[in-house]
N, C-alpha and C positions, 0 to 999 in steps of 0.2 A: 245733315242730322246722321245720314246712313253711314257717311263717310267717318265722322268722329266715331260712331259706334263701333264700325269696323276697326278703327285705329286703336280702340280701347281693347277690344277683343284680341288682336294682333300682339298688343303690349301684354296683356295678361298671359296669353300663351307663352310667348319669349320669357316672361319672367319665370313662368313654371318650368321652362326648358331649362335655364339657368339655375333655378334652385335643385331641380333633378340632377343636372350635371355636378353641381357642388357635393349634394350628399351621395351620390352613387358610389363613390370610392369608399365611403364608409360602410355601406351595405355590401359592396364587394368583399370587404376585409374580413366581415364578419359572417358572411352567408352561410359558411360550413361549420360555425361555432356549434359545439354540442347542445341540442336541446330535445333529443329523443333517447332515451336510455335503450330502446330495441334497438334503434340504428347504431349506438355505441357498441352493444352487444354484438352485433354482426361484425362490426369492425374488428374488435378485440378475438372475437372468434378465429376469423380468418389469419389475422397478425400472429396471435399466439400459437396457433397450430403450426404455421410456418416456423416460427422462431424455436419452438419446442422441439420439432424434428431436426432442425438446422444444428442446434447446439445440445442435442441430448438431453433435455430438461425433463425429468419425471413429473413435477408439479408446480404448478404456479396459482397464486391467488393476486387479484388486482381490484383496487378500490377506487373509485372517484367520488369525490364530494364536490358540489357546485352551488353557489348561490344559498347556503347555509344549510344544505339537506345532502344525504347520501345520494347520489345520482347514479350509481352504477357499481355493482361489487359481484364477483363471481370466482369462483375457483375453478382450476383446469388440472386434469390427470390427478395421480396420487401422490398423497402424503406418506404414504407407505406402500412400496410396490408390491412387496411381498405378500401383505394382507389385504391389499386392493383397497385400502382406505382412501377415500378421495379428499381432494385437496380443497377447502373452502373457507370461507371468511372467519370460522371458529377454530380453525388449526391453530395450535401454538406454534409460534415463529421464533427462531434465533436470529435476531436483528442485529448482533454485533455492534459496529461502531454507529450504527442509526441511533443508538441510545444515547451518544453524546448530544444530540440535540436536546434530550430531556434534561440532561446534567446541566446544560447552558441555561435552560429555563429555571433550575433550581437556583443558580447562582443570581441568576436576573432578580429573582423573588427576593433574596437578601438585598439586594441593591435597592429595590423598590421600598422596602422597609426601613430604609437608612441605616442598615446596620454595616454596610461597607460601601466604600465608593469605588467603582471599577477602575479608577486611574489611580489609586494608591497602591502603595507596595504592599504585596502579599507576604513579605518575610517576616514581619512582626507577629503574624497571625499563627506561626506553627510553635507548638507547646512540647509535643513529644519527641521530635528531632529536629534537626535544623535543615535549610535547604541551601545548599551551597551554590552561589552564583559566581562566574567568572569574570564578570563586567561591571563597570560602575552603574551603568543604566539600571534603573529601578525595575523590578518585574511586577506587573500589575495584574490584576483580575482580568482586565481587557485583553492582555496578552494571551492569558489561557484561554479565552473565548474566541480568539481570532488566531489561534495557533502560531503565535509569534513570541513563543517564550524562549527559543534557541537552544533547546536541549536536543541532544540525541536521543534516537530511538533504543528502548530497551525491549528486546523480545524474549528474555530470560525469565521463566516463571509465570508467563501469562495465562496459563491455564494448567488443568489437573484433570485426572481421571477419576480420582477418589474424592467424593463429597468430604471425608474427613480431613483432607490435606487442605482446604481451604482456610486461608489465614487472614486476620484481621487487615483492612487497607492501610492503616498506617504503618504495620510491621512490614508488609511487602514495599511500601515507599522507601521506609527508611533502610531498608536492605538491598533493594535494587535501584540505587540512586543513579541516574545517568548525569553526565557531564554537559555543562551549558558551553557550547562550542560555538555559538553565535551571540552577539549582543541581542537582548530583547527588543522586539519592536521593529526589528529591521527587515527580517524574511519570515515567509509563510513556510513553516517546516512542519507539514503534517506529521502528527503522532499521536500516541495514547497518553504520554505522560501528563500534558497539559490538561487534558480531561480529567485524568486520575487525581491531580493536585486539586481542580476544581470541585470534584467529588468529595474530597477529603475536606478541604475547606469549608465547604457547606456543611459537612458533619460536624467539624470542630466549632464552628462559628454558631450554629443552631444548636450544639449540644444535643444532637439526635443522630443515631446511627444513618449512615447515607441510605440505606435500603429503605428504612423506615420514613426517613424524610421524604423521599421520593414518593412513597405510597400516601402519606398523608396529605401532602401538598399539590401533588399533580395527578397521580393514578386515580386514587378514590375519588376527588372532587370532580374529574371527567367521566366517573363512572367507566373506567377502565377495569373491570373486575377480574378479567383473565389476564392480566399484566402484572409483571412483578421485576424488580432488579434482585430478588434475593434468589441466590443460586441453591438453595435447599427447597427444590421443587417438591410439591405435594405429589401423590401417586398419580392423581388424575390429570395433572400438569403433564407429567411424564407420558402419560397413554395418549395425550392428545397433541403432543410434540411432533412436528414434521420430523422424517428422518432424512439426514441429508445423504447425497449420492455423488459418486464419480462414475466416469462412463470408461470401461475398461474392455476391451476384447469384444464389443458388441453387446455388453450387458452392464446393467446398473450395479454397483458394487456399494452398499451401505457403508457410511462413515461413522465413526464411533461418536457416542455421545461425550462432550466435553463439559467440565465446568469452567466458567471464566473467571479466573482469580480475581481480576479488577473489575468490579461491576460499573463505575462510572464510564469506564471508556468503552463498553461491549457487553454489559450484563443484562440489557434489557430483554425480555420474552414476552411477546405480546402476540394478538390476533389482528387480522385486517380489519375486524369490527371493531375493536378497541382503538386502532389507530384512525379510524373516522373521527372519533370524538377529540383526539388530538388535533388532526387537522382542521377540523371546524372551529376549534377554539382560537387557533392561531389565526385563521381567516377572518373570524369574528372580533378581531381585536383583543383577543384573549379570553372570550367569554363563551361558555357551552351551556346552554339550558339553565341560564340564570346563575350559574356558577362561574367565577372569574378566577383565573390562575394568574394572569399578568394584566396589567394596566395597558390601555391603548398607546401610550408614548413608548412603553417597553417593547410591546410587540413591533411597533414601528422600527425600533433600533434593530430588531432581529431582520428586519426587511430593508435594513439600509446598510450600505457597503459601509464596512469600518477599516478595512485594510485591502490594499492590491500589491500584488508583487512588482507591478510595471503601470504606468500610465497607459489608459486606455484599454486595459486588461481586465476581464472579471476578476471579482475579488470574494472576499468573505465578510459576512455580517456577524453578528454575535451568535454562532451556532450553525449557521447555514452558509453554503458556496452559491455563488451565482454562476448562471450560465445563460447564454444568449444565442437564441435559434429563431429564425423566421420574423425577426423583429419583436420577438417575446423575451421577457426577462423571467428566468426561472431560479428558483431557490431549491436547493437541494441538500440531502444528507444520505449518504450511502452506508452499507454495511456489509463487510466482507467476513465470511466465517468458513470454516470446513464445511463443505457440502451446501452452503448458503448464500444467498445473495437477495440484499433488500435495497430499495430506494424509496426515499420520500421526497416528493417534488410539489413545490407550491408555486401558482401561477397567481400571486396576489392581483394583479391588473384584471384577471379573468375571474376572480374570486373561486378559483379552484385548486384543488388539490388530489394528487394521484400517489397512491401507495402499491409498491409491488413487492412480492417476495416469492423466492422459489428455492427448491432444494437441489440446487446444484452450484458447482464452484466456478462455472463459466460466466464471466460477466457480460458477454455481448448484448444479451438481450437487455439488461439492465442499461447498458449506455446507449442503446440504439432506440428505447423506448420513446424519450421525448422527441427524438426528431421524427419518428412515425407518427406519434400524436399530433405534435404540431403540422406536420406536412398534411396531415388529414383533414383538420379542424380549422389551422390558421395558415394555410398555403402561403408561401411568398414567392415571388417570382425567381427563378433559378437562374442566378447569372454567375457565371465563373469569376472566380477571384482576380482582380486586375492586378498584375504582378507590377512591382516597382522597376523602372528603368535599369538595365542592365543586371537583371536579377540573376542571371546565370553566372556573373563574373566572380563571385565570391563565396559560392555554395560550399566549397572545399572547406572554408574556414570553420564551418559549423560541424562538420564530420567528426565523428568520434562516439566514445562510449560515455554515457551519463550515468550518475548514480544520485539517487535521492540525497539531498543536502543534509536530512536528518538521520543520517545513516548512523547505527551504532560503530563508532570508529575507534573505541577505547577498550573493548573488551573482546574475547575470543569470539563472540557473535559476529564481530565483522567479516568472518569467514563466509558468513551466510551470502554475503554479496558477491561472492565466488562463483554462487550457484544461481541466484535470482536477484530480482529487484533492478537489474541493469536495463538501460535502453541504448541500443545502437543507433545512430543518426549517420545515413549514408548519403552522400551527394551523387544525383543521378546526372546523366549526361545531358538532360534536357534542361538542367537548371533548378530542378525540383529535389526536394529531400525526402527520403523515405525514413520513418521512425518506426522501430520495431522491438519488442521485447528481446533481450539478449539472455533471459535466464533459462533454466532448464527446468523439465518436470511440472506437474499439475499446479503447483502453488508458486509459480515465477512471476506472476502477474506484478505489475509495478504500480506505485501511486501515479496520479496525473491524468488517469483516463486511457493510457495506451494499451490497447488490447489488438493484436494482430499488427499487420503491417498497414500504414497509413503514408499518404503522399501529402506534402505540403508545398507551399509556394510563397515566395516572399512577398507582400504586398505593401509594405513600408519597411524603412531600414530597420533591420533586426526583428522585425515582426512578420509572422508566417501565418497563413490559413490553410486548413486541409481544403484540399482540391474538391473534395465531395462534400463538404459541409460548413458549417459555421464556427467550427472550432479554432481556437487561436493559440499560438504560443509566442514566445518572445526569447530572445537571447540577449545576454549581458557581455559587454567588452570590458577589459580592463585599460588601464592607461597606454598600453603597448598595442592595443588594437585586437588583442587574443580574445577569442570567445571562452568565456569562464563558467558560465551559466546558462540554464535553460529553464524558463519558467512556464508552467503549463497553466492555460486557461480553459481547461476542461476536466471533469471529475474533480477528483480532489486536486487544488490547484498548488501542488507541491512545487517547491524549486529544486533544481537538479544540478549538481556540479560537474563540469566536465572533468575526465579522468585524464591524467597524464598516460601517455602510449603504453606504459609498462604496468598500468593499472587495469587495462582492458581486460576482459574475459578470455579472449583469444589469446593474448599473449601470456597470460597467467596460466592458462591450461597447458599451452606449448611449452612455457618455461619449465614449470614443474613436472610436466610429462617427461620431457628431455632429461632431466636431474635425474628422476626416478628409474628412467631406463638405463642411463650411464651407471647408477649405484648397483641397480640389479645385474647388469652385465658383469660388473667388478667383482660382485659377489658370487655369480656363478663360475667366474673365471678362478678366483682364488680357492673356493672351496669345493670345487667340482672338477673343472677341466685340468687345473694343475696337478691336483692329487692323481688323477686319472691317467694324466700323462707321464708322471713320476712313476707310477706303477707299470705302466706299459713298457717304458724304457728299462725299468728294472727287470722286467720279465725276458726283454729282449736282450738283457745285459749290455745296453747300450750306455756309454759313459757321457756325462754333462759336466759342465763347468761348474766346480764347486761353488755354494753360495756360503757367505759368511752368515754367523748367527745374528747379525745386525740386520742383513738384508732380509734374511727369513723373518725376523721379528717384525720390521716394518712392514712388511708384506701382508702378514697375518694381522698385526695391528690396524692397518688400513682396511682389510676386509670386515674385522669385527666391528670397529667404529662406525663405517659407512652405512652396515647392515643394521647396528643398533639404533643409528640416527634416523634411517629411513622407517625403521619399525616403529619407533615411538611417535614420531611425527604423523605418519599414517594411521597409526593405531588411534591417535587423539582425535583425528578427522572422523575415523570410523565410528568412535563413541559418541562424538557430539552429532553425527548424521548417520546414525545406525539405517541400515536399509530396512530393518523391520521396525522402525519406530513407527508409532502410531499416527495413521493418516499422513504418513510420509512427512511427518513434521521432524524438525531437530529435536534431539532429546532434551536440549537445554529450555525448551519451551515450557516442560514440566518443572523447571527448577535447577538448582545445583545440587549434584549428587558426588557422593564421595568417589565415585567412579570417574567423574569429568575431572574433580580436581586432582587425584593421583595421576590420571593420564597426563594433563598438561604439565603437572610439576616432573613428571618423570623425563621429559624433553631437555631439561637443565643440563644433566651430565652428559649425554652424547653430543650436545651442542658444544659444551666445554671441550671435550675431548677430541671433537673434529676439527677444532683449531690448531691442532698439531699436524694435520694432514698436509697442509702446505709445506710445512717444515721440512716434512720427509721427503715430499716431492723434489724439494730444491736439493737437499742432499743427494738423493738418487742420481739427479742430472751432474752433480758436481763429482760424485764418486764413480759414475759410470755403473750404478748397480742393475741388474738384470738385463733382459734383452731391452731393445728400443722399443718394440711394440709394448711391452710390459710398462717401461717409464711413461709411455704416452698415455695407456690406460690409468695407471696410479694417478699421474697429473690431473686428467681428465676427472676422475673419481675425487679428487680434492677439491675441483673447482665445483663440481656437482654437489658437493655436500655443503659448500658456502653458499650455492643457490638454494638449497632446501633450507639453510639456516635463514636467508634473506627472507624467502618466501614464508617461513613460520613467523619470523618476526613481523613481517608486514602485516599477517593475519592475526597477530596477537596470540600465537599458540605456544610461545615459550614460555611455560610457566603459567600458574593460575593468578588472576587478578581480576577485580571486577572495576 
């Protein structure tokens, strides 16, 4: 009997050991999950102090909701450095593109009510103007919510400095209509136009101004009493609005206050306290404090991938982007403005939402936040990416300059990509890739989550992982095996097109720089050195070979035409990108001015006249005009003029057109 009893005890102990062995991994996986707001405060205190110092950020507010309640919320630093106004959860924030998530909710509400079908064509719904598409594929409401509309970007007229210059949404969309450069539903091309169309259609279908619709159907029901899409702010709102800053020469420089022309794409101003309500509603299947803004099935569609640019890549839901780190799935929406960065992060499986906003234009803190949070609370075993066999063999195929696929390619704003929004991919000797921005200035960051220099390694054919993180990218080959596109699986999952060698920033800068140098040299020689030389020879009573009137006329003609060409083209660039432009933004951000129109139209005449220069150069060689060195310089100037014309035409700078 004792033996049987002992056997039973032994069996029970063994069973208990097996049970504990099976459940231990679950305990281990969640043992650091947030459970104490005091501990979380200590974590963020240390983390944000380091990040704010490293990236020169004046003020931050961060809020975390979990399990149906506000778990943690705190401000750091200053909303106004000069006045020493603290940053806190009641500071009014410019959230920029984060507002697109709210715009998506508005359209999903119409779908719930049966007013629209997300899969139907949107074109019949336009009343005041027509929307032109260039492909046979239907353009649907779902395309707008997933940024698969195929339209190029429009950065013209997106902001104003004067409240009185704000125009109705429909008028703006009718004036600055971009071209559809890709078939709908094929590519994720992040941009503002889709959100603006969604907001406009919400307005037209509901027969309610967009700002009013958002207030009555989302903001007010959620108790977001300090939030608005209306750009006509009250004085109290202006007083509580965080000041944006740039960091220059060791000091914080305030950025100007701007009115957002297109409210659906970036007009939301809110507070961290109000954003808690929005996060709680989404995480609670669309309901906040007995008020429902969406049905559970609709919220689930916001939490379900609706499109991805490539298999096994993070994609986009209705209004939110996916991200995967440490075995966790996050949904996010970012906002980039002048002197402001925001991010909304939802972890549905953890019933957690995180909101962060700060008054700086540096994106690093926002991009680093998710990884830092998950590493602390949901750590995963850090294992280096496993490269594919022979990954070193073909990395040079991926090297080159890439530009967002949705770039403005049909107007003069294309020239913006000469200065910003470009990505350089470099092949390293160890078989990895280095990716970094090729832009210039404070506002040269690109879509796709590329900030600073990052290193990548190929883990499966055409798929790369970051050496130091969980982010992924993929490349697309054409039928000839050439790399033509890059798809980002981080940040805004934009698609990038690989530029031809002559489109790279380095080539373009050297190309136009060389042309300008030759034209300047020619002008100096013709209008300065030659007259001085002639005067010196006359004073010294030296004889020179006589020149015919035709030779002299051709020389002067060449000098006048080349200098006129250079002056008009570079004057246009100067007007479009004036050094003293507000917040270092291009002048066309404020809209089309007569000065811009006149500057671009002034290029027609010198371009036409410059086409005569190669003819005179040929005649000079045939008839032996001037000295040999002068003929060389004249010919070089004719070629340089053609180079300027090609460059100006490539960047849509010859004449004004939208």
